[in-house]
C-alpha positions in Angstrom: -31.3 39.7 95.7 -34.1 37.3 96.7 -31.7 35.2 98.8 -29.8 38.2 100.2 -26.4 36.9 99.4 -23.8 39.5 100.1 -20.6 37.4 100.1 -19.4 34.5 98.0 -16.3 32.4 98.7 -14.8 30.3 96.0 -11.8 27.9 96.2 -10.1 26.6 93.2 -7.6 27.1 90.3 -7.5 29.2 87.2 -10.9 28.1 85.9 -12.6 28.7 89.2 -11.0 32.2 89.5 -12.1 33.1 86.0 -15.6 32.1 87.0 -15.4 34.2 90.2 -14.2 37.2 88.2 -17.2 36.8 85.8 -19.6 36.6 88.8 -18.0 39.7 90.2 -18.3 41.6 86.9 -22.0 40.5 86.7 -22.7 41.7 90.2 -21.1 45.1 89.5 -23.1 45.4 86.3 -26.4 44.7 88.2 -25.2 47.0 91.0 -25.4 44.2 93.6 -23.4 44.6 96.8 -21.7 41.2 96.8 -18.2 40.5 97.9 -16.6 37.8 95.8 -13.6 36.2 97.7 -11.4 33.8 95.7 -9.0 31.5 97.5 -6.4 29.8 95.4 -6.2 26.1 95.5 -3.5 24.3 93.5 -1.4 21.3 94.3 1.5 22.9 92.3 2.2 25.4 95.1 3.2 27.9 92.4 1.3 31.0 93.5 3.6 33.9 94.5 3.4 35.3 98.0 1.8 32.1 99.4 3.9 29.7 101.6 1.7 26.7 100.8 -1.4 26.0 98.9 -4.2 23.5 99.6 -3.4 20.1 98.4 0.4 20.6 98.1 1.3 18.4 101.1 -0.9 15.6 99.9 0.6 15.8 96.5 4.1 15.5 97.9 3.1 12.6 100.1 1.6 10.7 97.2 4.7 11.5 95.1 6.9 10.0 97.8 5.0 6.7 97.4 5.8 6.7 93.7 9.4 7.5 94.4 9.7 4.8 97.0 8.3 2.2 94.5 10.8 3.4 91.9 13.6 3.1 94.4 12.6 -0.5 95.3 12.3 -1.5 91.6 15.6 0.2 90.6 17.5 -1.3 93.5 16.1 -4.8 92.7 17.3 -4.7 89.1 20.8 -5.0 87.6 21.8 -1.5 86.6 18.2 -0.4 87.5 17.0 3.1 86.8 13.8 4.3 88.6 12.2 7.1 86.7 9.4 9.1 88.3 7.6 11.8 86.3 5.6 14.2 88.6 3.1 17.0 88.0 4.5 20.4 87.5 3.6 21.9 84.2 5.2 25.2 85.2 7.1 24.6 88.4 9.1 21.8 90.1 7.9 22.3 93.7 6.3 18.9 94.0 9.2 17.1 92.4 11.8 19.0 94.5 10.0 18.6 97.8 9.2 14.9 97.3 12.8 14.2 96.2 14.4 16.0 99.1 12.0 14.5 101.7 12.3 10.9 100.4 16.1 10.8 100.5 15.9 8.2 97.7 16.3 10.4 94.6 19.7 10.8 93.0 18.7 13.3 90.3 15.8 15.7 90.3 15.0 17.7 87.2 12.8 20.7 87.5 11.9 23.5 85.0 13.4 26.2 87.2 16.9 24.8 86.7 18.3 24.3 83.2 20.4 21.2 82.5 22.2 19.5 79.6 21.5 15.8 78.8 24.9 15.3 77.0 28.4 16.3 77.7 30.9 16.0 80.5 28.6 17.5 83.0 25.4 16.3 81.4 22.6 14.3 83.2 23.4 11.1 81.2 27.0 11.2 82.2 26.0 11.6 85.8 23.5 8.8 85.6 26.2 6.5 84.1 28.5 7.3 87.0 25.8 6.7 89.5 25.0 3.3 88.0 28.7 2.3 87.9 29.2 3.3 91.5 25.9 2.4 93.2 24.5 -0.1 90.8 21.2 1.7 90.4 19.7 5.2 90.5 16.4 7.0 90.9 15.5 10.1 88.8 12.6 12.4 89.5 11.4 14.6 86.7 8.9 17.5 86.9 6.5 17.6 84.0 8.0 20.7 82.4 11.7 20.0 83.1 13.9 20.7 80.1 11.0 20.4 77.6 13.0 17.8 75.7 11.7 16.4 72.5 10.6 12.8 72.2 13.6 12.1 70.0 16.0 13.1 72.7 14.3 10.8 75.2 14.4 7.9 72.7 18.1 8.6 72.1 18.8 8.7 75.8 17.2 5.3 76.3 19.1 3.9 73.3 22.3 5.2 74.8 21.7 3.4 78.1 20.6 0.2 76.4 23.8 0.1 74.4 26.0 0.5 77.5 24.3 -1.9 79.8 23.0 -4.7 77.6 
């Protein structure tokens, strides 16, 4: 009241919005006429009804740098595999956009699309074919893609090691 604040803008993620909600509740409780406006900010770009969130473009640009480095390393090695794990605990927007815009990714795994590691149409079979045909490959994985166990990852690397060493 002393400062005559009648509007508050906050930019941020879930924690910031929880805080904004608490401020709003407190203002109502004290019968203060304060508008609390919360603007979402997340690099994941996973907020419904929004085309693009703050930070998403920068996250994709930085991800492309990592992809480019993985591409150079994979291409430089005999039967090289470049593996890039990107942020995306609940969505694959960063991984998908960075993969498509780089033009260097052979396989992009995102949580929105289920996949099998093994079998005739599995990811491992596809990677094996890519390496035989191209000599290398680049894989981009969103953080939550497949939610595979550590044991599965260890088995996958053991599989590739047995074939190419």
